[in-house]
Short mmCIF file of the C-alpha atoms (twelve columns), coordinates in Angstrom:
data_MODEL
# 
_entry.id   MODEL 
# 
loop_
_atom_site.group_PDB 
_atom_site.id 
_atom_site.type_symbol 
_atom_site.label_atom_id 
_atom_site.label_alt_id 
_atom_site.label_comp_id 
_atom_site.label_asym_id 
_atom_site.label_seq_id 
_atom_site.Cartn_x 
_atom_site.Cartn_y 
_atom_site.Cartn_z 
_atom_site.pdbx_PDB_model_num 
ATOM 1  C CA . UNK A 1  -12.601 10.302 1.571   1 
ATOM 2  C CA . UNK A 2  -11.678 13.862 0.696   1 
ATOM 3  C CA . UNK A 3  -8.019  14.489 -0.017  1 
ATOM 4  C CA . UNK A 4  -5.860  17.501 0.860   1 
ATOM 5  C CA . UNK A 5  -4.208  18.663 -2.349  1 
ATOM 6  C CA . UNK A 6  -0.462  18.972 -1.859  1 
ATOM 7  C CA . UNK A 7  0.132   19.710 -5.541  1 
ATOM 8  C CA . UNK A 8  0.150   23.058 -7.271  1 
ATOM 9  C CA . UNK A 9  -0.078  26.233 -5.250  1 
ATOM 10 C CA . UNK A 10 -1.473  24.952 -1.958  1 
ATOM 11 C CA . UNK A 11 -0.438  27.276 0.827   1 
ATOM 12 C CA . UNK A 12 0.607   25.897 4.225   1 
ATOM 13 C CA . UNK A 13 -2.416  27.623 5.821   1 
ATOM 14 C CA . UNK A 14 -4.787  26.044 3.330   1 
ATOM 15 C CA . UNK A 15 -3.304  22.604 3.939   1 
ATOM 16 C CA . UNK A 16 -3.540  23.075 7.711   1 
ATOM 17 C CA . UNK A 17 -7.234  23.951 7.384   1 
ATOM 18 C CA . UNK A 18 -7.818  20.963 5.086   1 
ATOM 19 C CA . UNK A 19 -6.199  18.427 7.449   1 
ATOM 20 C CA . UNK A 20 -7.986  20.005 10.405  1 
ATOM 21 C CA . UNK A 21 -11.304 19.636 8.565   1 
ATOM 22 C CA . UNK A 22 -10.540 15.987 7.748   1 
ATOM 23 C CA . UNK A 23 -9.566  15.329 11.349  1 
ATOM 24 C CA . UNK A 24 -6.658  13.129 10.292  1 
ATOM 25 C CA . UNK A 25 -3.622  12.790 8.063   1 
ATOM 26 C CA . UNK A 26 -3.918  9.691  5.887   1 
ATOM 27 C CA . UNK A 27 -0.839  7.937  4.548   1 
ATOM 28 C CA . UNK A 28 0.934   4.636  4.104   1 
ATOM 29 C CA . UNK A 29 4.404   5.531  5.361   1 
ATOM 30 C CA . UNK A 30 4.330   3.818  8.757   1 
ATOM 31 C CA . UNK A 31 7.214   5.278  10.749  1 
ATOM 32 C CA . UNK A 32 9.099   6.312  7.598   1 
ATOM 33 C CA . UNK A 33 10.717  9.717  7.772   1 
ATOM 34 C CA . UNK A 34 10.212  12.547 5.270   1 
ATOM 35 C CA . UNK A 35 12.595  15.448 4.637   1 
ATOM 36 C CA . UNK A 36 10.405  17.866 2.743   1 
ATOM 37 C CA . UNK A 37 11.417  21.236 1.365   1 
ATOM 38 C CA . UNK A 38 9.389   24.192 0.156   1 
ATOM 39 C CA . UNK A 39 8.979   24.419 -3.623  1 
ATOM 40 C CA . UNK A 40 10.637  27.840 -3.555  1 
ATOM 41 C CA . UNK A 41 13.783  26.250 -2.090  1 
ATOM 42 C CA . UNK A 42 13.851  23.591 -4.834  1 
ATOM 43 C CA . UNK A 43 13.331  26.307 -7.448  1 
ATOM 44 C CA . UNK A 44 16.176  28.394 -6.053  1 
ATOM 45 C CA . UNK A 45 18.528  25.393 -6.050  1 
ATOM 46 C CA . UNK A 46 17.542  24.511 -9.622  1 
ATOM 47 C CA . UNK A 47 18.112  28.087 -10.782 1 
ATOM 48 C CA . UNK A 48 21.606  28.138 -9.273  1 
ATOM 49 C CA . UNK A 49 22.572  24.813 -10.860 1 
ATOM 50 C CA . UNK A 50 21.029  25.611 -14.240 1 
ATOM 51 C CA . UNK A 51 22.826  28.942 -14.472 1 
ATOM 52 C CA . UNK A 52 26.208  27.683 -13.231 1 
ATOM 53 C CA . UNK A 53 29.061  26.337 -15.321 1 
ATOM 54 C CA . UNK A 54 30.537  22.838 -15.064 1 
ATOM 55 C CA . UNK A 55 27.347  21.025 -14.012 1 
ATOM 56 C CA . UNK A 56 27.463  18.217 -16.595 1 
ATOM 57 C CA . UNK A 57 27.220  14.812 -14.920 1 
ATOM 58 C CA . UNK A 58 26.707  16.215 -11.427 1 
ATOM 59 C CA . UNK A 59 23.941  14.916 -9.175  1 
ATOM 60 C CA . UNK A 60 22.446  16.758 -6.236  1 
ATOM 61 C CA . UNK A 61 20.296  15.301 -3.467  1 
ATOM 62 C CA . UNK A 62 17.884  17.889 -2.141  1 
ATOM 63 C CA . UNK A 63 16.096  17.437 1.172   1 
ATOM 64 C CA . UNK A 64 14.982  19.380 4.195   1 
ATOM 65 C CA . UNK A 65 17.108  19.860 7.288   1 
ATOM 66 C CA . UNK A 66 14.859  17.831 9.581   1 
ATOM 67 C CA . UNK A 67 13.194  14.490 8.839   1 
ATOM 68 C CA . UNK A 68 9.794   13.769 10.385  1 
ATOM 69 C CA . UNK A 69 7.183   11.015 10.405  1 
ATOM 70 C CA . UNK A 70 3.579   11.543 9.362   1 
ATOM 71 C CA . UNK A 71 2.646   10.996 13.033  1 
ATOM 72 C CA . UNK A 72 4.898   13.933 13.957  1 
ATOM 73 C CA . UNK A 73 3.384   15.936 11.078  1 
ATOM 74 C CA . UNK A 74 -0.122  15.229 12.430  1 
ATOM 75 C CA . UNK A 75 1.023   16.253 15.928  1 
ATOM 76 C CA . UNK A 76 2.252   19.594 14.585  1 
ATOM 77 C CA . UNK A 77 -1.039  20.137 12.756  1 
ATOM 78 C CA . UNK A 78 -2.801  19.335 16.045  1 
ATOM 79 C CA . UNK A 79 -0.693  21.913 17.855  1 
ATOM 80 C CA . UNK A 80 -1.423  24.607 15.284  1 
ATOM 81 C CA . UNK A 81 -5.118  23.736 14.935  1 
ATOM 82 C CA . UNK A 82 -5.638  23.537 18.688  1 
ATOM 83 C CA . UNK A 83 -7.305  20.116 18.500  1 
ATOM 84 C CA . UNK A 84 -6.333  16.489 17.991  1 
ATOM 85 C CA . UNK A 85 -5.480  15.460 14.433  1 
ATOM 86 C CA . UNK A 86 -4.281  11.868 14.146  1 
ATOM 87 C CA . UNK A 87 -2.262  9.950  11.588  1 
ATOM 88 C CA . UNK A 88 -4.084  7.026  9.964   1 
ATOM 89 C CA . UNK A 89 -1.586  4.563  8.520   1 
ATOM 90 C CA . UNK A 90 -3.217  2.635  5.677   1 
ATOM 91 C CA . UNK A 91 -1.894  -0.288 3.653   1 
ATOM 92 C CA . UNK A 92 -0.534  0.764  0.259   1 
ATOM 93 C CA . UNK A 93 -3.519  -0.836 -1.492  1 
ATOM 94 C CA . UNK A 94 -6.015  0.909  0.820   1 
ATOM 95 C CA . UNK A 95 -4.233  4.241  0.393   1 
ATOM 96 C CA . UNK A 96 -4.359  3.935  -3.405  1 
ATOM 97 C CA . UNK A 97 -8.042  3.047  -3.234  1 
ATOM 98 C CA . UNK A 98 -9.080  5.768  -0.773  1 
ATOM 99 C CA . UNK A 99 -6.716  8.608  -1.514  1 
# 
């Protein structure tokens, strides 16, 4: 199974085309929710913290504003691609083996 690379400099358009070509989003999250954020947003937050005083011992939890399931993610890809893209929920072992 081919995998859509979500590491590095993958653009949202490139990822959309990749998932559309695969015809499915593969994962092992069930109905778990994800609160993703763009790398640029993480970088901006890190820059602010790293250049601010009095940060010793502080912990920040960074997450997106809206949590979504991989089924909802696949539905949005479907909407943007103009065709059905499903979510295939694999067992953890199967996901590790295939992806």
